[in-house]
N, C-alpha and C positions, 0 to 999 in steps of 0.2 A: 216330590219328597227329596229328591237329590238336591234341588235348589234350596230347599229349606235348610238342609244340613250345612250347605255353604254359607248361608246367611247367618246361621247360628255361630259358625266358626268365626266369621268376620266380626260379629258383635263382641265375641269373647276377646279377640285381639284388640279391638278399640277400647274395651273396658280395662284390659290389662295395661294398655299404654297410658290411659288417663290416670290410673292408680299410681303408676310409677312417677308421672309428672307432678302429681299433687304431693307426693311424699318426698321429693328432692328439692334442692335449692340450686337451680341452674344458674350459671354465670351469665349475667346480662351483657349485652353488647355495649352498654354505656356505663359510666362510673356510677357507684352507689349514690342514691339520693339521701338527703337527711331523713332521719327517722324521728318520729315523735315518741318520747318515752311512754311506755305502757301499751303502745300499739304492737300489732304483730310485726315481725321483722320485715316482712315483705310489703308492708303498707308504706306509701310515700306521701309526703306533704310538700306544699309550695311555700318557700321561705319569703316573707314579706319584709320590705325595707321602709322604715319610717322617713318620709321626706321632711326636710326643714320647712317650717311654716313660712308662708309668704305674706307680706303686708300688701294690702290693696291701695295703700296711701303712699304716694311718693313726694307730695308737697304738703307743707303745713305752714301757712303764713309766709314768712320771709325765708323759709328754709326748704331744701329739696334734697333728695337722694340722687338726683340726676345731675350730671355735669361736674365740672371741676371747680375748685375754689376761685373766688373773684380775682380778676387781674386788675390791679389798682389803676393802672394807666388808663384803662377803658372808662373809668368813672371820673377821671379828671382831665379828659381830653380838651375841654374848652380852656381850662386854666393853663394847660401846657401850651396850647396854641397862642394864648394871650402872652404868655411869658416869652415865647419865641419871637413874637411880633414887636415886643417892647424892649427886648434886651439891646442895649447900646443904641437906642433910637433917639436919644437926646433928652436933656433935662432943662428945666426952667431955672435951676440954681446957677449961681455964679461959680466960677472955678474955685474961688477962695472958700465959698460955703461948702462945696462938695469936698474940698480937701480937709476942712475941719470935721465934717461929718465922718469922712472915712477914717480920720485919726481916732475918733471916739470908738467907732466900730472895731478898728484894729486893736485898740487898747482893751476893749472888752474881750475880743477873741484871744488875745495873748496876755491876759491879765497877770498871770504869774511872772512872765518874763519882764514886764514893765515894772511890777512892784519890786522885783529883785534889782532891776537896773537903777531905779530911783532910791532904793533902800528905805522904803516907807511902810513896810508891813506893820510895824507896831503902831504907827500913827493911824493907819487905815483901820486896824482892828479896834482901836479906841474910838475912832469916828463912827464905826458901825455900832458899837455898844451904846454910844450916846444918842445917835440919831436914826439908826437903821439904814443909813445910806451906804451903798456899796455898788461897785461896778464888777464885782465878782459874781457872775451869773451862772456859774456851775455848768450844768448840761447845756444851758442856753448859749454859753460862750462857745461850746463845741459846734453848735448849729450855725452861729454867726461866722465862725471860722470857715466852715464849709461853704457858706454863702459867699464869703470874700474869695474863696478859692476858685470860683467861676467855672467849675467843671460841669455843673448842671446835672451831675450824676445822682442817682438815687442814694440817699444816705440811710444806712441801716443801723438803727440804734438798739438792736435786740439786747445787747449787753447792758443797756441802761434800763431795760424794762423793769427789773426788780426794784429799781429806784423810783421809776415813774409811778408804779401802781401803789406806792405808799402815800401818794397825794390823795386826799379824801375824794376829790372830784373824779380823778381817774379810777380810783378803786371802785367808786359807785358805778361808773360807766362799765367797768369790767364785770361787776356782779350782774348788772342789768342785762348786758349783752349775752353773757354765758347762760344766765338763767333762762332767757328766751330760747336759746338753742336746746337746752335740756328739755324744756316743755315741748318743743317740736319733736324731739326724739321720742318722748312719751306717747305722742300721737301718731308716730310713723312706725316705730319698731315694735313688733309683736313678740310675745313670749316665746322663747326658744331661738330667736334669731341672734346672729352674731356677725361681726365683721362689716357692719353697715356704716356708711358715711352719711352724715347730715350736714350739708354745706349751706352757708348763708347766701342768699341770692343778691341782696343789695346791702351796701354798707349802711350802718346807722350813724347819723350825724349827732354829735354832742355839742352842747353850748360852748362858746368860746371861753377860754380861761382869761382872766383879767390880770392886769399888772399887780394887783394886790394879792394874787395867788402865789406870789414868790417867783423865784428864778425859772420855774417850770414854764411860765408864761412865754419866755423867750425861746422855748424849745417847741411848744405846741400851738398855743392859740386855740383856734377851732380845729377839730379833728373828727375823723370817722373811726368806727370800730367794727371789727368782724370777729365772729366766733364760729369756728368750724369744728365739727365732731367727727372723729374717725374711729374705726374699730369698736363701734357701739354694740354692746350685747345686752340682752335682757333675759332675766330669769325671774319669773313672777313679776313683782313690782320693783325689783332691784335692777339698776342699770349700772354699767361701767363704760367709760369712753376715754379716749385721748382727746383733749381739748386744746386747740390752738387759738389763742386770743391775739389779735393783731390791731395795732393802731396805725392808721395811715393819715397822711396830711400832705398838703401841698404847701411848701414853705415859701411864702411870699409876704409882703408887707403892704398894709392898706395905704393907698396913695392919697387918701383924703382925710386921714386922721391928723388932727392938730393938737391933741391933748399931750402936753409935755410929760414924758415918762418919769423924770426925776425931780420935777419942780417942788413937790411937797417936801422932799428930803433936803434939797439945796437951800430952801428957806430957813432950815434949822442950822446951817453952817455958820460958824463965827468967822471972823476975818482970817484967823490963823489957818483954819481948815480950807477956806476958800482959796487961799494962796497955795496950799498944799495940792489941792486938786488941779488948780490952774497951771501948776508946773507940768502936769502930764497931759491935760487936754484943755481946749479952749472953754473957759467957764461960760461965756455968753452963749456959745453953741450948745453946750450941755444943758443950760437952763431951759432952752426951747426945744431940746431934742425930742423927737417923736417918731412914730412909725413911718410917716411920710418921708422923713429924712433917709431912713434905711431903704425905702422903695426907690428913692432917687439914685442910689448907688447901682441898682439894677439897670436903670434907664441910661446911665452914663457908661455902662460896661465895666464897672468896678466891682460888681457882685452879680450873682445869677441865681434866680429862683430854682428850686429843685423839689423833687418828690422825696418824701421821708417816710419811713415805716419801721416798726419794731414788732417783734412777736415774742410770746412766751408760751410754753407748753406745759400742760398739767395732765395728770391722771386723776379722773374724777369718778367717784362711786356715789350713787344717790338712790333714794326711793321716790316713788311717784309723789309729786307735789312739793318736793324740796327745792329750795333755791341753791344757787352756787355757794352762798355763805353758809348754808346748812349742810352741804354735802361734805364728804370726806375727800380732801384734796391733797395731792402730793405733787411736787414739781417733777417733771420728767427729767431723766438723767441725760 
């Protein structure tokens, strides 16, 4: 009986203690956890973080999210080696023929200087209007001047890219190249992703420009193109990216080409204009002038082949299935 009273007293103490604990709000040893609205204040929940989606695709066709953009020298190693082996290796041309060829190349490279020196701008303008003949090769002249400079250093013509892409063939190459990169992004980047890079794995080669394509022919000829996308983001079917379009080329001249560059124009010249042109360059050499002549300047050490490239950057927004021409495009600042 005595033990029973003690047991009853102990139970009363435990019950009282439980009542006090349930009725108060004790200070926890750890900071308050987030509460879900509508739940009791003492109820805790676990906060969840939504992870960015991940694509399981890192390659699509000629494009990849792995690695850095193409290093152009690696894709032209054989041409670079050939250039090094043939520079100043000797020519089959006579010294007089080489001198005449060099004079024509130098005249083209420094056209404005010679026209001013001879005071024949008006006559040459009239000649061009009547026959289409000119040795003013624009951008091509800048490339030949670099060729004669014999540095062998890479020539960057990014400042001329806005001019180059106005040519129909180059514009078509740009559209084709960038559109392919956009399609690759559509197959690699998933909804909700951002900050993705889609780089081209190999350059795309485009057909050689011809002499009837205008003065751009003397700047490019055959060339390769690359389109790399950076900061690609996708929301639903809408994409945005920074696109870098590059043209790369190894500037050299065919050593077996025998087709005269200016023959069709020279045939239209009357005696007066023949005499005018002959004052500045050797007419006989000009009549037969071709790519092989320019190549000989490299072999005699009077000019040197070189790598050339140019790039232009755009901000592009598009929806699935659109091409570059259909996209919203703004030049990058």
